[in-house]
DRENLUMVEX-395890 format. One record per residue (C-alpha): residue number from 1; residue in one letter; x, y, z. Coordinates in Angstrom, 1 decimal. Layout:
<rs>
R pos code     c1     c2     c3
R NUM    a      X      Y      Z
...
</rs>
This chain:
<rs>
R pos code     c1     c2     c3
R   1    m   16.7   -1.7   12.8
R   2    v   15.4   -1.7    9.3
R   3    t   12.3    0.4    8.4
R   4    v   10.4    0.1    5.2
R   5    h    9.2    3.4    4.0
R   6    s    8.6    2.6    0.3
R   7    t    5.4    3.5   -1.4
R   8    s    3.6    1.9   -4.2
R   9    p    4.5    4.5   -6.9
R  10    h    8.1    3.6   -6.5
R  11    f    7.7    0.0   -7.5
R  12    k   10.4    0.1  -10.2
R  13    a   13.0    1.5   -7.9
R  14    n   12.0   -1.0   -5.1
R  15    a   12.2   -3.9   -7.5
R  16    r   15.6   -2.8   -8.7
R  17    r   16.8   -2.8   -5.2
R  18    a   15.3   -6.2   -4.5
R  19    l   16.9   -7.7   -7.5
R  20    g   20.3   -6.6   -6.2
R  21    d   19.7   -7.8   -2.6
R  22    e   21.6  -11.1   -2.2
R  23    q   20.0  -12.0    1.1
R  24    l   16.5  -11.4   -0.2
R  25    q   17.2  -13.4   -3.3
R  26    r   18.4  -16.3   -1.2
R  27    a   15.3  -16.1    1.0
R  28    l   13.0  -16.0   -2.0
R  29    t   14.3  -19.4   -3.3
R  30    n   12.3  -20.9   -0.4
R  31    v    8.9  -19.8   -1.9
R  32    p    8.5  -22.5   -4.7
R  33    g    9.4  -25.5   -2.4
R  34    g    7.7  -24.1    0.6
R  35    f    4.4  -23.3   -0.9
R  36    i    3.9  -24.3   -4.6
R  37    a    4.8  -28.0   -4.2
R  38    k    2.8  -28.4   -1.0
R  39    r   -0.3  -26.8   -2.5
R  40    q   -0.2  -29.1   -5.5
R  41    h    0.1  -32.1   -3.3
R  42    a   -2.9  -31.0   -1.2
R  43    k   -4.9  -30.3   -4.3
R  44    d   -4.1  -33.7   -5.8
R  45    k   -5.4  -35.5   -2.7
R  46    l   -8.9  -33.8   -3.0
R  47    p  -10.8  -34.9   -6.1
R  48    e  -13.5  -32.3   -5.5
R  49    f  -11.1  -29.5   -5.3
R  50    d  -12.3  -27.6   -8.5
R  51    a  -16.0  -28.2   -7.5
R  52    l  -15.3  -26.6   -4.2
R  53    r  -13.8  -23.6   -5.9
R  54    d  -17.0  -23.2   -7.9
R  55    e  -19.1  -23.5   -4.8
R  56    a  -17.0  -21.0   -2.9
R  57    r  -17.1  -18.5   -5.7
R  58    d  -20.9  -18.7   -6.0
R  59    l  -21.2  -18.5   -2.2
R  60    k  -19.2  -15.3   -2.0
R  61    n  -21.0  -13.8   -5.0
R  62    h  -24.3  -14.4   -3.3
R  63    t  -23.0  -12.9   -0.1
R  64    l  -21.7   -9.8   -1.8
R  65    a  -25.1   -9.4   -3.6
R  66    h  -26.8   -9.3   -0.2
R  67    l  -24.0   -7.9    1.9
R  68    d  -26.2   -5.4    3.9
R  69    v  -28.6   -8.2    5.0
R  70    y  -25.9  -10.5    6.3
R  71    l  -23.9   -7.7    8.0
R  72    e  -27.1   -6.6    9.8
R  73    e  -27.9  -10.2   10.8
R  74    y  -24.3  -10.6   12.1
R  75    e  -24.6   -7.5   14.2
R  76    a  -27.8   -8.7   15.7
R  77    r  -26.2  -12.0   16.7
R  78    v  -23.2  -10.5   18.2
R  79    i  -25.3   -8.2   20.4
R  80    a  -27.5  -11.1   21.4
R  81    s  -24.4  -13.0   22.6
R  82    g  -23.3  -10.0   24.7
R  83    g  -20.8   -8.5   22.3
R  84    h  -20.4   -5.0   20.7
R  85    v  -20.1   -4.1   17.0
R  86    h  -18.5   -0.9   15.9
R  87    w  -18.9    0.3   12.3
R  88    c  -16.0    2.3   10.9
R  89    e  -15.7    3.9    7.5
R  90    t  -12.1    5.1    7.6
R  91    p   -8.8    3.9    9.1
R  92    d   -8.8    6.9   11.5
R  93    e  -12.2    5.9   12.9
R  94    a  -11.1    2.3   13.3
R  95    c   -7.9    3.3   15.2
R  96    r   -9.9    5.7   17.4
R  97    t  -12.4    3.0   18.2
R  98    v   -9.7    0.5   19.2
R  99    i   -7.8    3.0   21.3
R 100    d  -11.0    4.1   23.1
R 101    i  -11.7    0.4   24.0
R 102    c   -8.1    0.0   25.2
R 103    k   -8.2    3.2   27.3
R 104    a  -11.5    2.0   28.9
R 105    h   -9.6   -0.9   30.3
R 106    d   -6.5    1.2   31.2
R 107    a   -4.6   -1.0   28.8
R 108    r   -0.8   -0.5   28.6
R 109    t    0.1   -3.7   26.7
R 110    v   -2.0   -5.2   23.9
R 111    t   -1.3   -8.6   22.3
R 112    k   -2.2   -9.0   18.7
R 113    g   -2.8  -11.9   16.4
R 114    k   -1.8  -11.6   12.8
R 115    s   -4.1   -9.2   11.0
R 116    m   -3.6   -7.5    7.6
R 117    v   -6.4   -5.1    8.4
R 118    t   -4.4   -3.6   11.3
R 119    e   -1.5   -3.2    8.9
R 120    e   -3.8   -1.4    6.5
R 121    i   -4.9    1.2    9.1
R 122    h   -1.4    1.5   10.7
R 123    l   -2.9    0.5   14.1
R 124    n    0.4   -0.2   15.8
R 125    a    1.7    3.3   15.2
R 126    a   -1.6    4.8   16.4
R 127    m   -1.6    2.7   19.6
R 128    q    2.0    3.6   20.3
R 129    a    1.2    7.3   19.9
R 130    a   -1.6    6.8   22.5
R 131    g    0.9    5.3   25.0
R 132    i   -0.2    1.7   24.4
R 133    q    2.4   -1.0   23.5
R 134    p    1.2   -3.5   20.9
R 135    v    3.0   -6.9   20.8
R 136    e    2.7   -9.0   17.7
R 137    t    2.3  -12.7   18.7
R 138    d    2.5  -14.4   15.2
R 139    l    6.1  -15.5   15.0
R 140    g    6.6  -13.9   11.6
R 141    e    4.9  -10.7   12.7
R 142    y    6.9  -10.7   15.9
R 143    i   10.2  -10.9   14.0
R 144    i    9.4   -8.0   11.6
R 145    q    8.1   -5.9   14.5
R 146    l   11.5   -6.2   16.1
R 147    r   13.1   -5.1   12.7
R 148    g   10.6   -2.2   12.2
R 149    e    9.4   -3.8    8.9
R 150    t    6.1   -4.4    7.4
R 151    p    4.9   -7.9    6.2
R 152    s    6.3   -9.1    2.9
R 153    h    3.7  -11.8    2.5
R 154    i    0.1  -12.3    3.5
R 155    i    0.5  -15.5    5.4
R 156    a    4.3  -15.6    5.9
R 157    p    5.3  -12.1    6.9
R 158    a    9.0  -12.8    7.3
R 159    v    9.5  -14.9    4.2
R 160    h   12.0  -12.4    3.0
R 161    l   14.4  -13.2    5.8
R 162    n   17.0  -15.8    6.3
R 163    k   17.6  -17.7    9.6
R 164    d   20.9  -15.9   10.3
R 165    q   19.2  -12.5   10.0
R 166    i   16.6  -13.6   12.5
R 167    e   19.2  -15.0   14.9
R 168    a   21.0  -11.6   14.7
R 169    d   17.8   -9.7   15.6
R 170    f   17.0  -12.0   18.5
R 171    r   20.5  -11.5   19.9
R 172    a   20.3   -7.7   19.5
R 173    t   16.9   -7.5   21.1
R 174    h   16.8  -10.2   23.8
R 175    t   19.8   -8.9   25.6
R 176    h   18.7  -10.3   29.0
R 177    l   19.3  -13.9   27.8
R 178    p   22.7  -15.6   28.0
R 179    a   25.0  -14.3   25.2
R 180    d   26.3  -17.9   24.6
R 181    r   23.0  -19.5   24.0
R 182    q   22.5  -21.7   20.9
R 183    l   20.3  -20.2   18.2
R 184    e   21.6  -21.8   15.1
R 185    e   18.5  -24.1   14.6
R 186    g   15.0  -23.0   13.7
R 187    a   13.6  -24.8   16.7
R 188    q   15.8  -22.8   19.0
R 189    l   14.6  -19.6   17.6
R 190    v   11.0  -20.6   17.9
R 191    n   11.5  -21.7   21.5
R 192    e   13.1  -18.4   22.4
R 193    a   10.2  -16.4   20.9
R 194    r    7.8  -18.6   22.7
R 195    q    9.5  -17.9   26.0
R 196    i    9.5  -14.1   25.4
R 197    l    5.9  -14.0   24.3
R 198    r    4.5  -16.2   27.1
R 199    q    4.7  -13.4   29.7
R 200    k    3.3  -10.9   27.2
R 201    y    0.0  -13.0   26.9
R 202    i   -0.2  -12.9   30.7
R 203    d    0.5   -9.1   31.0
R 204    a   -1.8   -8.1   28.2
R 205    d   -5.0   -6.1   29.1
R 206    v   -6.6   -6.4   25.7
R 207    g   -6.1   -8.8   22.8
R 208    i   -6.7   -8.0   19.1
R 209    t   -7.2  -10.5   16.4
R 210    g   -8.2  -10.4   12.8
R 211    a  -10.9  -12.6   11.4
R 212    n  -10.8  -14.9    8.4
R 213    f  -14.6  -15.1    8.5
R 214    l  -17.5  -13.5   10.2
R 215    v  -20.6  -15.8   10.4
R 216    a  -23.9  -14.1   10.1
R 217    e  -25.9  -17.1   11.4
R 218    t  -24.3  -17.2   14.8
R 219    g  -22.3  -13.9   15.3
R 220    t  -19.1  -15.9   15.3
R 221    s  -15.6  -14.8   14.3
R 222    i  -13.2  -17.4   12.9
R 223    i   -9.4  -17.3   12.9
R 224    v   -6.9  -19.8   11.5
R 225    t   -3.3  -20.1   12.8
R 226    n   -0.5  -22.6   13.1
R 227    e    0.9  -21.5   16.4
R 228    g   -2.1  -21.1   18.7
R 229    n   -1.2  -17.5   19.3
R 230    g   -4.6  -16.3   18.3
R 231    d   -6.2  -18.5   21.0
R 232    l   -4.0  -17.0   23.7
R 233    t   -4.5  -13.5   22.4
R 234    q   -8.3  -13.7   22.6
R 235    s   -8.8  -15.8   25.7
R 236    l   -6.5  -14.4   28.3
R 237    p   -7.0  -10.6   28.3
R 238    k  -10.0   -8.8   29.8
R 239    a  -11.3   -7.7   26.4
R 240    h  -11.0   -9.2   22.9
R 241    i  -11.2   -6.9   19.9
R 242    v  -11.9   -8.5   16.4
R 243    m  -10.7   -6.4   13.5
R 244    a  -12.4   -7.2   10.1
R 245    t  -13.5   -5.7    6.9
R 246    i  -17.0   -6.0    5.5
R 247    e  -16.3   -8.6    2.9
R 248    k  -15.3  -11.2    5.6
R 249    i  -18.9  -12.0    6.2
R 250    v  -20.4  -15.4    5.2
R 251    p  -24.0  -16.6    5.8
R 252    t  -23.6  -19.8    7.7
R 253    l  -21.1  -22.0    9.6
R 254    e  -21.5  -24.6    6.8
R 255    d  -20.4  -21.9    4.3
R 256    a  -17.4  -21.0    6.3
R 257    s  -16.5  -24.7    6.5
R 258    t  -16.7  -24.9    2.7
R 259    i  -14.2  -22.1    2.2
R 260    l  -11.9  -23.4    5.1
R 261    r  -11.4  -26.6    3.0
R 262    l   -9.8  -24.5    0.4
R 263    l   -8.0  -22.0    2.6
R 264    g   -5.4  -24.3    4.2
R 265    r   -4.8  -26.2    1.0
R 266    n   -4.1  -23.1   -1.0
R 267    g   -2.2  -21.3    1.7
R 268    t    0.2  -23.8    3.3
R 269    g   -0.7  -27.1    1.7
R 270    q   -2.4  -28.4    4.8
R 271    e   -5.9  -30.0    4.8
R 272    f   -6.7  -27.7    7.7
R 273    t   -4.5  -25.2    9.7
R 274    s   -3.4  -26.5   13.1
R 275    y   -5.8  -24.1   15.0
R 276    t   -9.2  -23.1   13.6
R 277    t  -10.8  -21.1   16.3
R 278    f  -14.5  -20.0   16.6
R 279    s  -15.4  -17.2   19.0
R 280    t  -18.9  -16.0   19.9
R 281    g  -19.3  -13.2   22.4
R 282    p  -17.6  -12.7   25.8
R 283    r  -17.2  -15.3   28.5
R 284    r  -20.4  -16.8   29.8
R 285    a  -20.9  -17.8   33.5
R 286    d  -19.9  -21.4   33.0
R 287    d  -17.0  -20.8   30.7
R 288    p  -13.5  -21.7   32.2
R 289    d  -11.8  -18.8   30.4
R 290    g  -12.4  -16.0   27.8
R 291    p  -12.7  -12.2   27.8
R 292    d  -15.2  -10.2   29.8
R 293    e  -15.8   -8.0   26.8
R 294    y  -16.0   -8.9   23.1
R 295    h  -15.9   -6.2   20.5
R 296    v  -16.0   -6.4   16.7
R 297    v  -14.6   -3.4   14.7
R 298    i  -15.9   -3.7   11.1
R 299    l  -14.1   -1.4    8.6
R 300    d  -15.2   -0.3    5.1
R 301    n  -12.2    1.8    3.9
R 302    g  -13.3    2.0    0.3
R 303    r  -14.7   -1.5   -0.1
R 304    t  -18.3   -0.4   -0.5
R 305    g  -17.2    1.5   -3.6
R 306    m  -15.9   -1.7   -5.1
R 307    i  -19.3   -3.3   -5.0
R 308    g  -20.9   -3.2   -8.5
R 309    s  -17.7   -2.1  -10.1
R 310    d  -15.3   -3.9  -12.3
R 311    f  -13.3   -4.8   -9.1
R 312    q  -16.1   -6.4   -7.0
R 313    d  -14.7   -9.9   -7.7
R 314    m  -11.6   -8.9   -5.6
R 315    l  -13.8   -8.9   -2.5
R 316    r  -14.0  -12.7   -2.8
R 317    c  -10.3  -12.9   -1.8
R 318    i   -9.7  -15.1    1.3
R 319    r   -6.0  -14.0    1.7
R 320    c   -4.6  -17.5    1.1
R 321    g   -1.5  -16.1   -0.6
R 322    a   -1.5  -18.6   -3.5
R 323    c   -1.4  -15.8   -6.2
R 324    l    1.8  -14.4   -4.6
R 325    n    3.5  -17.8   -4.3
R 326    h    2.9  -18.6   -8.0
R 327    c    3.7  -15.1   -9.4
R 328    p    7.0  -14.8  -11.2
R 329    v    7.2  -11.2  -10.4
R 330    y    6.7  -11.7   -6.6
R 331    q    9.1  -14.6   -6.7
R 332    a   11.8  -12.2   -8.1
R 333    v   11.3   -9.1   -6.0
R 334    g    9.4  -10.2   -2.9
R 335    g    6.6   -8.3   -1.1
R 336    h    8.2   -5.0    0.0
R 337    a    8.7   -3.9   -3.6
R 338    y    5.0   -3.4   -3.8
R 339    g    5.3   -0.7   -1.2
R 340    w    2.1   -1.1    0.7
R 341    v    0.2   -3.8    2.7
R 342    y   -0.9   -6.1    0.0
R 343    p    1.7   -7.5   -2.4
R 344    g    1.6   -9.7   -5.4
R 345    p   -1.3  -10.0   -8.0
R 346    m   -4.0   -9.5   -5.3
R 347    g   -2.2   -6.4   -4.1
R 348    s   -1.9   -5.1   -7.7
R 349    v   -5.7   -5.1   -7.8
R 350    l   -6.7   -4.3   -4.2
R 351    t   -4.2   -1.5   -3.5
R 352    p   -5.4    0.8   -6.3
R 353    s   -8.9    0.1   -5.2
R 354    l   -8.1    1.4   -1.6
R 355    i   -5.6    4.1   -2.1
R 356    g   -6.2    5.2   -5.7
R 357    v   -4.7    4.4   -9.1
R 358    d   -2.8    7.7   -8.9
R 359    q   -0.9    6.3   -5.9
R 360    a   -0.6    2.7   -7.0
R 361    g   -0.7    2.8  -10.8
R 362    h    2.6    1.0  -11.2
R 363    l    1.3   -2.2   -9.5
R 364    p   -1.1   -3.4  -12.2
R 365    n    1.8   -3.1  -14.6
R 366    a    3.9   -5.4  -12.4
R 367    s    2.6   -8.5  -14.1
R 368    t    3.6  -10.8  -16.9
R 369    f    0.0  -11.7  -17.4
R 370    c    1.0  -15.4  -17.4
R 371    g   -2.4  -16.2  -15.7
R 372    r   -1.0  -18.3  -13.0
R 373    c   -2.6  -16.2  -10.3
R 374    e   -6.1  -16.8  -11.7
R 375    e   -5.3  -20.4  -12.3
R 376    v   -4.5  -21.1   -8.6
R 377    c   -6.9  -18.7   -7.0
R 378    p   -9.3  -20.8   -4.8
R 379    m  -12.1  -18.2   -5.4
R 380    r  -11.5  -18.0   -9.1
R 381    i  -10.9  -14.2   -9.1
R 382    p  -10.0  -12.9  -12.5
R 383    l   -6.9  -11.0  -11.4
R 384    p   -5.3  -10.4  -14.9
R 385    k   -8.6   -9.0  -16.2
R 386    m   -8.9   -6.6  -13.3
R 387    m   -5.2   -5.5  -13.7
R 388    r   -6.1   -4.7  -17.3
R 389    h   -9.0   -2.6  -16.1
R 390    w   -6.6   -0.6  -13.9
R 391    r   -4.1   -0.2  -16.7
R 392    e   -7.0    1.2  -18.8
R 393    r   -7.9    3.7  -16.1
R 394    e   -4.2    4.7  -15.6
R 395    f   -4.0    5.4  -19.4
R 396    e   -7.3    7.3  -19.5
R 397    r   -6.1    9.6  -16.8
R 398    h   -2.7   10.2  -18.3
R 399    l   -1.0    8.7  -15.3
R 400    s    1.2    6.3  -17.3
R 401    p    4.5    7.5  -18.6
R 402    v    4.6    9.6  -21.8
R 403    t    6.7    7.0  -23.6
R 404    v    4.0    4.4  -22.8
R 405    r    1.2    6.6  -24.0
R 406    y    2.9    7.5  -27.2
R 407    g    3.9    3.9  -27.8
R 408    i    0.4    2.6  -27.4
R 409    g   -0.9    5.5  -29.6
R 410    a    1.6    4.4  -32.3
R 411    w    0.5    0.8  -32.0
R 412    a   -3.1    1.8  -32.2
R 413    f   -2.5    3.9  -35.4
R 414    m   -0.8    0.9  -37.0
R 415    a   -3.4   -1.7  -35.8
R 416    k   -6.2    0.3  -37.4
R 417    r   -4.5    0.0  -40.8
R 418    p   -4.1   -3.7  -41.4
R 419    k   -2.0   -3.5  -44.6
R 420    l    0.5   -1.0  -43.0
R 421    y    0.6   -3.2  -39.8
R 422    r    1.4   -6.4  -41.7
R 423    l    4.0   -4.6  -43.8
R 424    a    5.8   -3.0  -40.8
R 425    t    5.7   -6.2  -38.6
R 426    g    7.0   -8.3  -41.6
R 427    i   10.0   -5.9  -42.0
R 428    a   10.6   -5.8  -38.3
R 429    a   10.6   -9.6  -38.0
R 430    r   13.2   -9.9  -40.8
R 431    l   15.4   -7.2  -39.4
R 432    l   15.3   -8.7  -35.8
R 433    k   16.3  -12.1  -37.3
R 434    l   19.2  -10.5  -39.1
R 435    w   20.2   -8.6  -36.0
R 436    a   20.3  -11.8  -33.9
R 437    g   22.6  -13.5  -36.4
R 438    k   23.5  -17.2  -35.9
R 439    t   22.6  -17.2  -32.2
R 440    g   19.0  -16.5  -32.8
R 441    r   19.0  -14.4  -29.6
R 442    l   18.8  -10.6  -29.1
R 443    e   21.2   -9.7  -26.4
R 444    a   20.8   -5.9  -26.9
R 445    l   18.0   -4.0  -28.4
R 446    a   17.3   -0.4  -28.6
R 447    g   14.3    0.6  -26.5
R 448    a   14.2   -2.8  -24.7
R 449    g   17.2   -2.4  -22.4
R 450    g   15.0   -3.1  -19.3
R 451    w   14.6   -6.6  -20.7
R 452    t   17.9   -7.3  -22.3
R 453    r   20.0   -6.1  -19.3
R 454    h   18.9   -9.1  -17.4
R 455    r   18.0  -11.7  -20.1
R 456    d   18.2  -12.2  -23.8
R 457    l   15.3  -12.2  -26.2
R 458    p   14.6  -14.9  -28.9
R 459    a   14.5  -13.4  -32.4
R 460    p   11.5  -14.1  -34.7
R 461    q   12.2  -17.5  -36.5
R 462    g   10.0  -17.0  -39.5
R 463    p    7.1  -15.0  -41.0
R 464    t    4.6  -13.2  -38.8
R 465    f    1.5  -15.0  -37.6
R 466    m   -0.7  -13.0  -40.0
R 467    a    1.6  -14.0  -42.9
R 468    q    1.5  -17.6  -42.0
R 469    w   -2.2  -17.6  -41.5
R 470    k   -2.8  -16.0  -44.9
R 471    r   -0.7  -18.6  -46.6
R 472    r   -2.5  -21.5  -45.0
R 473    r   -6.0  -20.1  -45.4
R 474    p   -7.9  -22.2  -48.0
</rs>
């Protein structure tokens, strides 16, 4: 069993371990081919793709500006359909609410669809402590539950694993199955998981799913999956619990459809995910199946504080994972290096917002600022700008390392004195060129060992930009 206990402040140590993990590095090579190429192909097939991004951005901005109105409308529609809405400010409140619902049904086994919110509040641990066994039904989530790990990606929780690792986990866990069974192929692994989970769906007293969207117009929750596990999780048990956060609300079904056209294309390169499921209230008298009770647990957990701040735009995020897939830092170290629920560029902004910059100050620094995350974001979230805001706050609160603060202070001193700055940078450029010699590459440099240990650095090839600009100025 492998358990991930890392926390965000240890990003550097986590990243160092990840870079030296051969299994992880082999698994991460699947990210570009598995996500990036497919997204680009799906985007190219949709001429109105960028227009949809603008429409979706404006839609979410409007919703966030009137969040109270739409949340109240949603609650009224859920109640009218026979459901229940529970408002929770903190993770503890949300966990208690879910456990109380489960105990009301004498639940011993609970099936769960993939939900990052339940990871955020550590719901599985809380349920186990209360004597309730949660069973993850998303294939990736099921695999990492067997390993005692947390997700390493928003939409592909087990992307950090290789097939041989998964085979070993299945053989170690599913000991009631024949030892000589064939598990070398991916289809065989999927089929075995399907057989194991089928009985879990039947035995479950309560089913818990996340929500990609909550629709104020109808009181509907929407989930997207590629395995159908969400449908079985919410339709077979006696009670269905939807876990969602306040920013998941959209005004109408048409608005949800607009964003859904972006979600699949950005996440997996599909025009639409295989299963897009709309649920409204408990089973009605003429329904062939469905839960007897329908509960929606809506969590705040610091998101209200983001409204009106420099980080409000982060609440537009639809959890497609595109920013992770295109981030060179994520591609190098994977998701567990970020130490909490949300990895990659979106996590580098959202995590400090939820647990504090004092706990997650390293994450906004885990970026090359290449801008790829903002470039591919379907909701046009300015992720690099918000990471800069967090860096400013970290600096202002003296949370950044002393060497960084003094380094920035020295740079500021020079930058405020243009003549001295131009003189110093001109001398430095010439010295670096001499140091590099005929190769033109700096393979070792005092104070830059973190860079040159793993790669070389091109030396300046001529005068500084300011010197060249001065020469060419008419």
